[in-house]
MMTF fields as JSON, N, C-alpha, C and O atoms, coordinates in Angstrom:
{
  "mmtfVersion": "1.0.0",
  "mmtfProducer": "UNKNOWN",
  "numBonds": 283,
  "numAtoms": 284,
  "numGroups": 71,
  "numChains": 1,
  "numModels": 1,
  "chainsPerModel": [1],
  "groupsPerChain": [71],
  "chainIdList": ["A"],
  "bondAtomList": [4, 2, 8, 6, 12, 10, 16, 14, 20, 18, 24, 22, 28, 26, 32, 30, 36, 34, 40, 38, 44, 42, 48, 46, 52, 50, 56, 54, 60, 58, 64, 62, 68, 66, 72, 70, 76, 74, 80, 78, 84, 82, 88, 86, 92, 90, 96, 94, 100, 98, 104, 102, 108, 106, 112, 110, 116, 114, 120, 118, 124, 122, 128, 126, 132, 130, 136, 134, 140, 138, 144, 142, 148, 146, 152, 150, 156, 154, 160, 158, 164, 162, 168, 166, 172, 170, 176, 174, 180, 178, 184, 182, 188, 186, 192, 190, 196, 194, 200, 198, 204, 202, 208, 206, 212, 210, 216, 214, 220, 218, 224, 222, 228, 226, 232, 230, 236, 234, 240, 238, 244, 242, 248, 246, 252, 250, 256, 254, 260, 258, 264, 262, 268, 266, 272, 270, 276, 274, 280, 278],
  "bondOrderList": [1, 1, 1, 1, 1, 1, 1, 1, 1, 1, 1, 1, 1, 1, 1, 1, 1, 1, 1, 1, 1, 1, 1, 1, 1, 1, 1, 1, 1, 1, 1, 1, 1, 1, 1, 1, 1, 1, 1, 1, 1, 1, 1, 1, 1, 1, 1, 1, 1, 1, 1, 1, 1, 1, 1, 1, 1, 1, 1, 1, 1, 1, 1, 1, 1, 1, 1, 1, 1, 1],
  "groupList": [{"groupName": "MET", "atomNameList": ["N", "CA", "C", "O"], "elementList": ["N", "C", "C", "O"], "formalChargeList": [0, 0, 0, 0], "bondAtomList": [1, 0, 2, 1, 3, 2], "bondOrderList": [1, 1, 2], "singleLetterCode": "M", "chemCompType": "L-PEPTIDE LINKING"}, {"groupName": "VAL", "atomNameList": ["N", "CA", "C", "O"], "elementList": ["N", "C", "C", "O"], "formalChargeList": [0, 0, 0, 0], "bondAtomList": [1, 0, 2, 1, 3, 2], "bondOrderList": [1, 1, 2], "singleLetterCode": "V", "chemCompType": "L-PEPTIDE LINKING"}, {"groupName": "SER", "atomNameList": ["N", "CA", "C", "O"], "elementList": ["N", "C", "C", "O"], "formalChargeList": [0, 0, 0, 0], "bondAtomList": [1, 0, 2, 1, 3, 2], "bondOrderList": [1, 1, 2], "singleLetterCode": "S", "chemCompType": "L-PEPTIDE LINKING"}, {"groupName": "ASP", "atomNameList": ["N", "CA", "C", "O"], "elementList": ["N", "C", "C", "O"], "formalChargeList": [0, 0, 0, 0], "bondAtomList": [1, 0, 2, 1, 3, 2], "bondOrderList": [1, 1, 2], "singleLetterCode": "D", "chemCompType": "L-PEPTIDE LINKING"}, {"groupName": "GLN", "atomNameList": ["N", "CA", "C", "O"], "elementList": ["N", "C", "C", "O"], "formalChargeList": [0, 0, 0, 0], "bondAtomList": [1, 0, 2, 1, 3, 2], "bondOrderList": [1, 1, 2], "singleLetterCode": "Q", "chemCompType": "L-PEPTIDE LINKING"}, {"groupName": "THR", "atomNameList": ["N", "CA", "C", "O"], "elementList": ["N", "C", "C", "O"], "formalChargeList": [0, 0, 0, 0], "bondAtomList": [1, 0, 2, 1, 3, 2], "bondOrderList": [1, 1, 2], "singleLetterCode": "T", "chemCompType": "L-PEPTIDE LINKING"}, {"groupName": "ASN", "atomNameList": ["N", "CA", "C", "O"], "elementList": ["N", "C", "C", "O"], "formalChargeList": [0, 0, 0, 0], "bondAtomList": [1, 0, 2, 1, 3, 2], "bondOrderList": [1, 1, 2], "singleLetterCode": "N", "chemCompType": "L-PEPTIDE LINKING"}, {"groupName": "PRO", "atomNameList": ["N", "CA", "C", "O"], "elementList": ["N", "C", "C", "O"], "formalChargeList": [0, 0, 0, 0], "bondAtomList": [1, 0, 2, 1, 3, 2], "bondOrderList": [1, 1, 2], "singleLetterCode": "P", "chemCompType": "L-PEPTIDE LINKING"}, {"groupName": "LEU", "atomNameList": ["N", "CA", "C", "O"], "elementList": ["N", "C", "C", "O"], "formalChargeList": [0, 0, 0, 0], "bondAtomList": [1, 0, 2, 1, 3, 2], "bondOrderList": [1, 1, 2], "singleLetterCode": "L", "chemCompType": "L-PEPTIDE LINKING"}, {"groupName": "ARG", "atomNameList": ["N", "CA", "C", "O"], "elementList": ["N", "C", "C", "O"], "formalChargeList": [0, 0, 0, 0], "bondAtomList": [1, 0, 2, 1, 3, 2], "bondOrderList": [1, 1, 2], "singleLetterCode": "R", "chemCompType": "L-PEPTIDE LINKING"}, {"groupName": "ALA", "atomNameList": ["N", "CA", "C", "O"], "elementList": ["N", "C", "C", "O"], "formalChargeList": [0, 0, 0, 0], "bondAtomList": [1, 0, 2, 1, 3, 2], "bondOrderList": [1, 1, 2], "singleLetterCode": "A", "chemCompType": "L-PEPTIDE LINKING"}, {"groupName": "GLU", "atomNameList": ["N", "CA", "C", "O"], "elementList": ["N", "C", "C", "O"], "formalChargeList": [0, 0, 0, 0], "bondAtomList": [1, 0, 2, 1, 3, 2], "bondOrderList": [1, 1, 2], "singleLetterCode": "E", "chemCompType": "L-PEPTIDE LINKING"}, {"groupName": "LYS", "atomNameList": ["N", "CA", "C", "O"], "elementList": ["N", "C", "C", "O"], "formalChargeList": [0, 0, 0, 0], "bondAtomList": [1, 0, 2, 1, 3, 2], "bondOrderList": [1, 1, 2], "singleLetterCode": "K", "chemCompType": "L-PEPTIDE LINKING"}, {"groupName": "GLY", "atomNameList": ["N", "CA", "C", "O"], "elementList": ["N", "C", "C", "O"], "formalChargeList": [0, 0, 0, 0], "bondAtomList": [1, 0, 2, 1, 3, 2], "bondOrderList": [1, 1, 2], "singleLetterCode": "G", "chemCompType": "PEPTIDE LINKING"}, {"groupName": "CYS", "atomNameList": ["N", "CA", "C", "O"], "elementList": ["N", "C", "C", "O"], "formalChargeList": [0, 0, 0, 0], "bondAtomList": [1, 0, 2, 1, 3, 2], "bondOrderList": [1, 1, 2], "singleLetterCode": "C", "chemCompType": "L-PEPTIDE LINKING"}, {"groupName": "TYR", "atomNameList": ["N", "CA", "C", "O"], "elementList": ["N", "C", "C", "O"], "formalChargeList": [0, 0, 0, 0], "bondAtomList": [1, 0, 2, 1, 3, 2], "bondOrderList": [1, 1, 2], "singleLetterCode": "Y", "chemCompType": "L-PEPTIDE LINKING"}, {"groupName": "PHE", "atomNameList": ["N", "CA", "C", "O"], "elementList": ["N", "C", "C", "O"], "formalChargeList": [0, 0, 0, 0], "bondAtomList": [1, 0, 2, 1, 3, 2], "bondOrderList": [1, 1, 2], "singleLetterCode": "F", "chemCompType": "L-PEPTIDE LINKING"}, {"groupName": "ILE", "atomNameList": ["N", "CA", "C", "O"], "elementList": ["N", "C", "C", "O"], "formalChargeList": [0, 0, 0, 0], "bondAtomList": [1, 0, 2, 1, 3, 2], "bondOrderList": [1, 1, 2], "singleLetterCode": "I", "chemCompType": "L-PEPTIDE LINKING"}, {"groupName": "HIS", "atomNameList": ["N", "CA", "C", "O"], "elementList": ["N", "C", "C", "O"], "formalChargeList": [0, 0, 0, 0], "bondAtomList": [1, 0, 2, 1, 3, 2], "bondOrderList": [1, 1, 2], "singleLetterCode": "H", "chemCompType": "L-PEPTIDE LINKING"}],
  "groupTypeList": [0, 1, 2, 2, 3, 4, 2, 5, 6, 7, 8, 2, 9, 4, 2, 2, 3, 7, 10, 11, 12, 12, 10, 10, 13, 14, 8, 11, 13, 1, 14, 10, 1, 7, 5, 15, 12, 16, 11, 4, 8, 2, 13, 11, 2, 13, 10, 17, 18, 17, 8, 8, 13, 3, 1, 5, 15, 1, 8, 9, 12, 5, 4, 10, 13, 12, 8, 17, 8, 6, 12],
  "groupIdList": [1, 2, 3, 4, 5, 6, 7, 8, 9, 10, 11, 12, 13, 14, 15, 16, 17, 18, 19, 20, 21, 22, 23, 24, 25, 26, 27, 28, 29, 30, 31, 32, 33, 34, 35, 36, 37, 38, 39, 40, 41, 42, 43, 44, 45, 46, 47, 48, 49, 50, 51, 52, 53, 54, 55, 56, 57, 58, 59, 60, 61, 62, 63, 64, 65, 66, 67, 68, 69, 70, 71],
  "secStructList": [7, 7, 7, 1, 7, 4, 4, 4, 7, 6, 6, 7, 7, 7, 7, 1, 7, 2, 2, 2, 2, 2, 2, 6, 6, 3, 3, 6, 6, 3, 3, 1, 1, 7, 7, 7, 7, 2, 2, 2, 2, 2, 6, 6, 6, 6, 3, 3, 3, 3, 3, 3, 6, 6, 3, 3, 3, 3, 3, 3, 3, 7, 6, 6, 1, 7, 3, 3, 3, 3, 7],
  "xCoordList": [-5.124, -6.482, -6.851, -6.511, -7.437, -7.704, -8.909, -10.056, -8.088, -9.303, -10.478, -10.278, -11.576, -12.503, -12.268, -12.678, -11.676, -11.29, -10.197, -9.143, -10.062, -9.207, -8.177, -6.954, -8.876, -7.811, -6.719, -5.519, -7.203, -6.046, -5.259, -4.182, -5.47, -4.492, -4.05, -4.744, -2.847, -2.046, -1.648, -1.282, -1.795, -1.497, -2.777, -2.735, -3.837, -5.114, -5.392, -5.026, -6.019, -6.351, -7.636, -7.848, -8.602, -9.732, -9.722, -9.589, -9.849, -9.865, -10.863, -11.856, -11.015, -12.336, -12.379, -13.435, -11.417, -11.141, -11.673, -11.133, -12.794, -13.547, -12.577, -12.684, -11.591, -10.708, -9.943, -9.862, -9.544, -8.499, -9.265, -8.666, -10.663, -11.388, -11.577, -11.618, -11.68, -12.121, -10.949, -11.084, -9.577, -8.716, -8.321, -7.803, -8.543, -8.216, -9.476, -9.645, -10.058, -11.413, -12.194, -12.542, -12.574, -13.449, -14.829, -14.95, -15.662, -17.062, -17.896, -18.144, -18.471, -19.13, -18.173, -18.586, -17.075, -16.174, -15.31, -14.292, -15.962, -15.429, -14.628, -15.021, -13.351, -12.242, -12.315, -12.475, -12.202, -11.994, -10.557, -10.349, -9.571, -8.151, -7.644, -7.73, -7.021, -6.333, -5.561, -5.18, -5.349, -4.541, -3.768, -4.288, -2.616, -1.739, -0.832, -0.544, -0.456, 0.667, 2.034, 2.4, 2.857, 4.154, 5.175, 5.943, 4.897, 5.631, 5.461, 6.396, 4.118, 3.545, 4.293, 4.658, 4.409, 5.105, 6.535, 6.956, 7.323, 8.762, 9.395, 10.625, 8.529, 9.502, 10.285, 10.05, 11.372, 12.479, 13.365, 14.106, 13.213, 14.367, 13.873, 14.681, 12.53, 12.294, 12.066, 11.993, 11.925, 12.266, 11.355, 11.367, 10.583, 10.165, 10.478, 10.619, 10.574, 10.495, 9.326, 8.518, 8.766, 7.81, 8.04, 8.76, 7.361, 7.619, 6.57, 5.484, 6.66, 5.648, 6.559, 7.715, 5.636, 6.267, 7.646, 7.666, 8.923, 9.92, 10.877, 12.088, 10.28, 10.961, 10.734, 9.612, 12.088, 11.996, 12.09, 13.177, 11.269, 11.156, 11.506, 11.23, 12.279, 12.284, 11.59, 11.794, 10.861, 10.112, 10.575, 10.393, 11.332, 11.865, 11.78, 11.969, 11.571, 11.218, 12.427, 13.315, 12.409, 13.701, 13.755, 12.813, 14.744, 14.902, 13.793, 13.272, 13.455, 12.32, 10.972, 10.127, 10.584, 9.383, 8.761, 7.575, 9.465, 8.919, 9.294, 10.112, 8.606, 8.863, 9.465, 9.243, 10.411, 11.122, 10.934, 11.195, 10.52, 10.534, 11.667, 11.925, 12.234, 13.678, 13.393, 12.722, 14.057, 14.063, 15.112, 15.177],
  "yCoordList": [-9.257, -9.087, -8.13, -8.572, -7.033, -5.829, -6.449, -6.798, -6.436, -6.582, -5.65, -4.444, -6.054, -5.187, -4.234, -3.073, -4.75, -4.165, -3.343, -3.937, -2.039, -1.127, -1.079, -1.05, -1.076, -0.638, -2.112, -2.015, -3.099, -4.294, -4.283, -4.845, -3.745, -4.028, -2.44, -1.687, -2.231, -1.047, -0.684, 0.425, -1.931, -1.475, -0.897, -0.314, -1.353, -0.906, 0.503, 0.937, 1.118, 2.545, 2.844, 2.368, 3.829, 4.284, 5.79, 6.434, 6.208, 7.828, 8.28, 7.595, 9.711, 10.359, 11.293, 11.523, 11.591, 12.432, 11.791, 10.854, 12.353, 11.9, 11.522, 10.414, 12.411, 12.475, 10.89, 10.002, 11.058, 9.682, 8.4, 7.453, 8.219, 7.278, 6.79, 5.6, 7.798, 7.686, 7.322, 6.518, 7.775, 7.538, 6.062, 5.468, 5.444, 3.939, 3.144, 1.955, 3.582, 2.707, 2.389, 1.209, 2.953, 2.592, 3.348, 4.343, 2.689, 2.907, 2.711, 1.556, 3.879, 3.943, 3.285, 2.377, 3.725, 3.278, 1.888, 1.601, 1.04, -0.192, -0.156, 0.278, -0.702, -0.837, -2.152, -3.226, -2.054, -3.373, -3.871, -5.068, -3.03, -3.659, -2.773, -1.561, -3.958, -3.299, -1.997, -1.872, -1.03, 0.203, 0.323, 0.268, 0.479, 0.801, 2.107, 2.499, 2.67, 3.439, 2.974, 2.3, 3.209, 2.78, 2.65, 1.723, 4.099, 4.329, 3.192, 2.699, 2.856, 1.774, 0.383, -0.421, 0.298, -0.92, -1.078, -2.084, -0.048, -0.015, 0.583, 0.559, 1.355, 2.075, 2.864, 3.698, 2.849, 3.881, 3.485, 4.284, 2.084, 1.534, 2.055, 2.056, 2.495, 3.024, 1.815, 2.086, 0.63, -0.379, -1.584, -1.694, -2.497, -3.637, -4.638, -4.353, -6.06, -7.293, -7.691, -7.631, -8.159, -8.901, -10.146, -10.125, -11.303, -12.702, -12.823, -12.337, -13.343, -13.831, -15.309, -15.464, -16.118, -17.379, -17.791, -17.888, -18.056, -18.278, -16.981, -17.014, -15.886, -14.482, -13.702, -13.555, -12.954, -11.637, -10.349, -10.15, -9.41, -8.378, -7.444, -7.715, -6.114, -5.123, -3.978, -3.56, -3.41, -1.972, -1.02, -1.071, 0.089, 0.9, 2.439, 2.702, 3.231, 4.681, 5.414, 5.364, 6.182, 7.143, 8.311, 8.595, 8.856, 10.541, 11.392, 12.318, 11.189, 11.955, 11.506, 12.082, 10.458, 10.264, 9.102, 8.783, 8.618, 7.746, 6.292, 6.085, 5.328, 3.771, 3.235, 3.646, 2.192, 1.51, -0.018, -0.356, -0.872, -2.413, -2.999, -2.843, -3.671, -4.547, -5.971, -6.236, -6.965, -8.111, -8.505, -9.667],
  "zCoordList": [2.102, 2.336, 3.713, 4.81, 3.641, 4.581, 5.55, 5.273, 6.937, 7.818, 7.989, 7.842, 8.259, 8.395, 9.755, 9.778, 10.706, 12.023, 11.872, 12.098, 11.53, 11.199, 12.474, 12.342, 13.75, 14.929, 14.809, 15.065, 14.49, 14.494, 13.607, 13.809, 12.522, 11.289, 10.736, 10.052, 11.198, 10.969, 9.549, 9.161, 8.748, 7.539, 6.442, 5.359, 7.272, 6.265, 6.756, 7.848, 5.913, 6.077, 5.238, 4.122, 6.025, 5.234, 5.296, 6.337, 4.294, 4.035, 4.204, 3.958, 4.728, 4.894, 3.246, 2.657, 2.89, 1.426, 0.267, -0.321, -0.049, -1.27, -2.368, -2.891, -2.77, -3.648, -3.715, -4.564, -2.591, -2.193, -2.329, -2.838, -1.896, -2.077, -3.604, -3.915, -4.465, -5.797, -6.41, -7.331, -6.096, -6.697, -6.516, -7.461, -5.339, -4.752, -5.533, -5.264, -6.169, -6.473, -5.451, -5.49, -4.611, -3.329, -3.782, -4.497, -3.243, -3.405, -2.29, -1.947, -1.533, -0.381, 0.748, 1.469, 0.83, 1.854, 1.629, 2.258, 0.543, 0.218, -1.015, -2.097, -0.73, -1.77, -2.552, -1.971, -3.788, -4.422, -4.458, -4.66, -4.277, -4.279, -2.937, -2.739, -1.999, -0.74, -1.204, -2.368, -0.229, -0.37, 0.648, 1.763, 0.549, 1.816, 1.658, 0.527, 2.613, 2.318, 2.287, 3.25, 1.357, 0.961, 2.244, 2.5, 3.106, 4.129, 5.232, 5.861, 5.365, 6.44, 6.153, 7.01, 5.076, 4.433, 4.748, 5.317, 4.368, 4.298, 5.231, 5.25, 6.361, 7.283, 7.029, 6.154, 7.663, 7.476, 6.27, 5.699, 5.906, 4.986, 3.515, 2.586, 3.329, 1.761, 1.052, -0.147, 1.257, 0.307, 0.798, 2.024, 0.142, 0.573, -0.574, -1.764, 0.097, -0.667, -1.079, -0.152, -2.275, -2.429, -3.275, -4.274, -2.812, -3.268, -4.298, -3.983, -5.409, -6.51, -6.902, -7.297, -6.644, -6.653, -5.925, -4.698, -6.783, -6.02, -6.545, -6.327, -7.221, -7.493, -6.481, -5.996, -5.942, -4.948, -5.539, -6.081, -5.597, -6.308, -4.988, -3.82, -5.554, -4.529, -4.885, -6.025, -4.216, -4.634, -3.763, -2.546, -4.506, -3.439, -3.858, -5.046, -3.171, -3.341, -3.373, -2.522, -4.529, -5.18, -4.168, -3.429, -4.194, -3.542, -4.337, -3.715, -5.449, -6.068, -5.948, -6.633, -5.098, -4.318, -5.49, -5.402, -6.365, -7.361, -6.852, -5.956, -7.524, -7.034, -7.816, -8.955, -7.706, -8.747, -8.341, -7.186, -9.202, -8.887, -9.721, -10.915, -8.835, -9.651, -9.158, -8.161, -10.078, -9.725, -8.84, -8.439]
}
């Protein structure tokens, strides 16, 4: 969940770019789905672990800048 206090939540972001807001499904600055920059989540590793139930998935960024999700 995205905090309404942007200063205390480094993972949330608000864009002033109308094209970014439209692409993220935002209306009047309110986004229906939380939006994060992958680099903020992954840091320098270029990968994050996602838990769904008892299964761990790895989401990683390729050299070509695409994302791959593996079990």
